[in-house]
C-alpha positions as CSV (number, residue, x, y, z in Angstrom):
1,M,21.2,11.0,-24.2
2,S,20.6,14.4,-25.4
3,P,16.9,15.5,-23.9
4,L,15.9,15.5,-27.5
5,D,16.7,12.0,-27.4
6,F,14.6,11.3,-24.9
7,L,11.8,13.2,-25.6
8,A,12.1,10.9,-29.0
9,D,11.3,7.7,-26.5
10,L,8.6,9.4,-24.4
11,T,6.7,9.0,-27.6
12,N,8.0,5.8,-29.0
13,P,5.0,3.5,-29.7
14,D,7.1,0.8,-28.5
15,L,8.0,2.4,-25.6
16,A,4.4,3.5,-23.8
17,F,5.5,2.6,-20.4
18,L,8.0,5.6,-20.5
19,P,5.7,7.9,-20.7
20,K,3.0,6.7,-18.3
21,A,5.8,6.2,-15.9
22,L,6.3,9.6,-16.4
23,A,3.0,11.1,-15.5
24,V,2.8,9.1,-12.2
25,A,5.9,10.4,-11.4
26,V,5.2,13.5,-11.9
27,M,1.9,13.5,-10.2
28,S,3.0,11.8,-7.1
29,A,5.7,14.7,-6.9
30,I,3.2,17.3,-7.3
31,M,1.1,15.4,-4.6
32,C,4.0,14.9,-2.1
33,G,4.9,18.6,-2.3
34,V,1.9,20.1,-1.6
35,V,1.1,17.8,1.6
36,G,4.8,17.7,2.4
37,C,4.7,21.9,3.2
38,Y,2.2,20.3,6.1
39,V,4.9,17.6,7.1
40,V,7.7,20.2,7.1
41,L,6.1,22.7,9.4
42,R,4.4,20.2,11.7
43,G,7.9,18.5,12.1
44,M,6.4,15.1,11.2
45,A,9.2,14.0,9.1
46,F,8.3,10.3,10.5
47,I,5.3,9.9,9.7
48,G,6.2,10.1,5.8
49,D,8.3,7.0,6.3
50,A,6.0,5.5,8.9
51,V,3.0,5.8,6.2
52,A,5.4,4.0,4.0
53,H,5.9,1.4,6.0
54,A,2.3,0.6,6.8
55,V,0.3,0.9,3.1
56,F,3.2,-2.3,2.5
57,P,0.5,-5.0,3.5
58,G,-2.0,-3.3,1.4
59,L,0.3,-3.9,-1.3
60,A,1.2,-7.1,-0.4
61,V,-2.3,-8.1,-0.3
62,A,-3.2,-6.3,-4.0
63,F,0.0,-8.4,-5.4
64,V,-0.6,-12.0,-4.0
65,L,-4.8,-11.3,-5.6
66,S,-3.7,-9.8,-8.7
67,G,-5.7,-6.3,-7.4
68,S,-4.5,-2.9,-7.8
69,L,-1.3,-1.8,-5.9
70,V,-2.8,2.2,-5.4
71,L,-6.1,0.8,-3.9
72,G,-4.7,-1.9,-1.5
73,G,-1.7,0.8,-0.4
74,V,-4.6,3.4,0.1
75,T,-6.8,1.0,2.3
76,A,-3.9,-0.2,4.5
77,G,-2.4,3.0,4.9
78,V,-5.9,4.8,5.8
79,I,-7.0,2.2,8.0
80,T,-3.4,2.4,10.0
81,A,-3.7,6.3,9.9
82,L,-7.1,5.9,11.6
83,L,-5.8,3.4,14.9
84,V,-3.1,5.9,15.2
85,A,-5.3,9.1,15.4
86,V,-7.4,7.1,17.7
87,F,-5.0,5.7,19.8
88,S,-2.6,8.8,19.8
89,Q,-5.8,10.1,22.1
90,N,-4.7,8.7,24.9
91,R,-2.3,11.1,26.6
92,R,0.4,8.7,28.6
93,I,1.6,7.7,25.1
94,K,2.5,9.8,22.6
95,E,1.7,9.9,19.2
96,D,5.4,9.0,17.8
97,S,5.3,5.9,20.4
98,V,1.6,5.1,18.7
99,I,3.2,5.6,15.0
100,G,6.2,3.7,15.9
101,I,4.2,0.5,16.8
102,F,1.3,0.6,14.1
103,F,3.5,1.2,11.5
104,V,6.0,-0.9,11.9
105,A,3.8,-3.8,12.6
106,A,1.8,-3.1,9.4
107,F,5.4,-3.5,7.5
108,A,5.7,-6.5,8.8
109,L,2.3,-7.7,8.2
110,G,2.8,-7.2,4.6
111,I,6.6,-9.0,5.1
112,V,4.8,-12.1,6.2
113,I,2.3,-11.4,3.4
114,I,4.4,-11.0,0.4
115,S,6.7,-13.9,1.5
116,R,3.6,-16.7,1.0
117,A,3.6,-15.1,-2.7
118,P,5.7,-16.9,-5.7
119,G,8.1,-14.6,-7.1
120,Y,8.6,-13.2,-3.6
121,A,12.3,-12.1,-4.0
122,G,11.5,-9.8,-7.0
123,S,8.4,-8.4,-6.0
124,L,9.9,-7.1,-2.6
125,Q,12.6,-5.3,-4.5
126,Q,10.2,-4.1,-6.8
127,F,8.0,-2.3,-3.6
128,L,10.8,-1.5,-1.3
129,F,13.0,0.9,-4.6
130,G,10.4,1.0,-7.2
131,S,10.1,0.1,-10.8
132,I,9.3,2.2,-14.0
133,T,7.8,-0.4,-15.4
134,G,4.8,-2.7,-15.3
135,I,2.1,0.6,-14.5
136,P,-1.3,-0.6,-15.5
137,D,-3.2,2.0,-17.9
138,R,-5.9,2.1,-14.7
139,D,-3.2,3.4,-12.2
140,L,-2.4,6.8,-14.6
141,F,-6.5,7.5,-13.7
142,V,-6.6,6.3,-9.7
143,V,-3.5,8.5,-9.6
144,G,-4.9,11.8,-11.4
145,G,-8.2,11.2,-9.5
146,T,-6.7,11.1,-6.5
147,G,-4.2,14.1,-6.9
148,L,-7.6,16.0,-7.9
149,V,-8.7,14.9,-4.4
150,L,-5.8,15.2,-2.6
151,V,-5.6,18.9,-4.1
152,L,-9.4,19.8,-3.4
153,A,-9.1,18.7,0.0
154,V,-6.2,20.8,0.6
155,V,-7.6,24.1,-1.0
156,L,-10.9,23.4,1.0
157,L,-8.9,22.8,4.4
158,H,-6.0,24.8,4.2
159,K,-6.8,27.3,7.1
160,E,-7.8,24.8,9.3
161,L,-4.9,22.5,8.7
162,V,-2.6,25.4,9.2
163,A,-3.6,25.9,12.4
164,V,-3.2,22.7,13.3
165,T,-0.1,22.4,12.3
166,L,1.4,25.6,13.6
167,D,-0.4,25.5,16.9
168,R,-2.3,22.6,17.9
169,E,-3.5,24.2,21.1
170,M,-4.7,27.7,19.9
171,A,-6.3,25.3,17.0
172,R,-8.6,23.4,20.6
173,A,-9.2,26.8,21.5
174,L,-10.5,28.1,18.8
175,G,-12.7,25.1,18.7
176,L,-11.3,23.0,15.6
177,P,-12.2,19.6,15.1
178,V,-8.2,18.5,16.2
179,F,-9.2,14.9,15.6
180,W,-10.7,14.8,12.5
181,L,-8.4,17.7,11.1
182,D,-5.4,14.6,12.8
183,V,-6.8,11.9,10.1
184,I,-7.6,14.1,7.4
185,L,-4.1,15.1,7.6
186,Y,-2.3,11.2,7.9
187,V,-5.2,10.5,4.7
188,L,-3.4,12.9,2.8
189,V,-0.2,12.0,3.8
190,T,-1.2,8.2,3.1
191,L,-2.6,9.2,-0.2
192,A,0.3,10.6,-1.4
193,V,2.9,8.3,-0.6
194,V,1.0,5.5,-2.3
195,M,1.0,7.4,-5.7
196,A,4.8,7.6,-5.2
197,V,5.4,4.5,-3.7
198,Q,5.1,2.9,-7.4
199,T,7.9,4.8,-9.2
200,I,10.1,5.9,-6.4
201,G,10.2,2.6,-4.0
202,N,8.7,2.0,-0.3
203,I,12.5,3.0,1.0
204,L,13.0,6.4,-0.8
205,V,9.5,7.6,-0.7
206,L,10.2,9.9,2.3
207,A,12.6,12.1,0.1
208,L,9.4,13.1,-2.5
209,L,7.3,14.0,0.7
210,V,10.1,16.1,2.7
211,T,13.3,17.2,0.7
212,P,11.1,19.6,-2.6
213,A,9.4,21.3,0.7
214,A,12.2,21.7,2.7
215,A,14.1,23.3,-0.3
216,A,11.2,25.5,-0.3
217,R,11.1,26.3,2.8
218,L,14.9,27.8,2.6
219,L,13.9,29.7,-0.4
220,T,10.5,31.5,1.2
221,D,8.8,32.8,4.1
222,R,5.6,33.0,2.8
223,L,3.5,29.4,3.1
224,I,1.5,30.2,0.0
225,V,4.6,30.6,-2.3
226,M,6.3,27.0,-0.4
227,M,3.5,25.1,-1.2
228,L,3.6,26.4,-4.9
229,L,7.4,25.8,-5.1
230,A,7.6,22.1,-3.1
231,P,5.5,20.4,-6.4
232,A,7.3,22.4,-8.9
233,I,10.8,21.3,-7.4
234,G,9.0,17.6,-7.1
235,A,7.7,17.3,-10.1
236,G,11.0,18.9,-11.8
237,S,13.3,16.3,-10.0
238,A,11.2,13.7,-11.1
239,L,11.3,14.5,-14.4
240,V,15.1,15.4,-14.3
241,G,15.8,12.0,-12.5
242,L,13.7,9.9,-15.0
243,Y,15.4,11.6,-17.9
244,L,19.2,10.7,-16.1
245,S,18.2,7.3,-15.0
246,W,16.7,6.4,-18.7
247,S,19.8,8.2,-20.1
248,W,22.6,6.6,-18.2
249,D,20.5,2.6,-17.1
250,L,20.1,3.9,-13.6
251,P,17.8,2.8,-10.9
252,V,14.4,5.6,-10.8
253,G,14.3,6.3,-7.3
254,G,17.5,6.4,-6.0
255,T,18.4,8.7,-9.4
256,V,15.2,10.9,-7.9
257,V,16.4,11.3,-4.7
258,L,19.8,12.4,-5.8
259,V,18.3,15.4,-7.9
260,L,16.0,16.3,-4.8
261,T,19.1,16.4,-2.5
262,A,21.5,17.9,-5.1
263,V,18.0,20.9,-5.4
264,F,18.0,20.8,-1.4
265,L,21.9,21.6,-1.3
266,L,21.9,24.4,-3.8
267,A,18.9,26.0,-2.0
268,Y,20.6,25.5,1.7
269,L,23.7,27.2,0.2
270,L,22.4,29.9,-2.3
271,A,19.0,30.4,-1.0
272,P,18.4,34.4,-1.2
273,R,17.7,35.2,2.4
274,H,18.4,32.0,4.2
275,G,21.3,30.5,1.6
276,V,24.6,29.4,3.8
277,L,26.9,31.7,1.6
278,T,24.5,34.2,0.7
279,R,24.5,35.3,4.8
280,L,28.6,35.1,4.6
281,V,28.4,37.6,0.9
282,R,26.5,39.9,3.2
283,T,28.3,39.9,6.4
284,T,31.5,40.0,4.5
């Protein structure tokens, strides 16, 4: 399928789900790209995977009650993030241990809940691996509104989030509310993950959160540029991934992740300053 044919399908009224899927995928990629910069700089990629597990019971409850998957996932993720932030204040238990306990427990709860619902196998597959079909119109507005809130929060709290990300002890010494900034960062990650779950799936969502930011990190030494590049890489990969999956009848989530990985490998090899081949050429 040529790009022009894909464009024609996007404007075909009989394929109304396709432009909705593209819009959600691109908006999700932008959100994940922005928040993912803090995740990569803080070295907390595990939090993205954990949040993807944490939102699962909310998705399951929303499915059983025929409610909004977005609102269900956000609610579950935020509650779990608050629990992690509170329990992490105990210095005898490390943050990654608390994350492992609560987020895996949340995922297990989701499995139990959804196992009681009709169509268990099919719905579970949709949650885990994503689907481009069946995205309600209301979710477009939810995703768009959530994206605006997330970007506004990042703009307003950028300096504080960077301070906590790079040096937590220094941030405490400066009098910054580290606990509440941690909560805000967890909530922002949760919002970005829930938005991405619909198209890329619960299992593969970590790639959308981490890979664009990691690729951007290789391409620039400036944080502001990184935070512009990461969402651009994510959105572009979502567009290309959806095009390839639609053209060759491939799973959307897996295709998007493979495109993201290809971009990361190109950056790893050819980045102007930090690319492996670029440095090799300079030394020869």
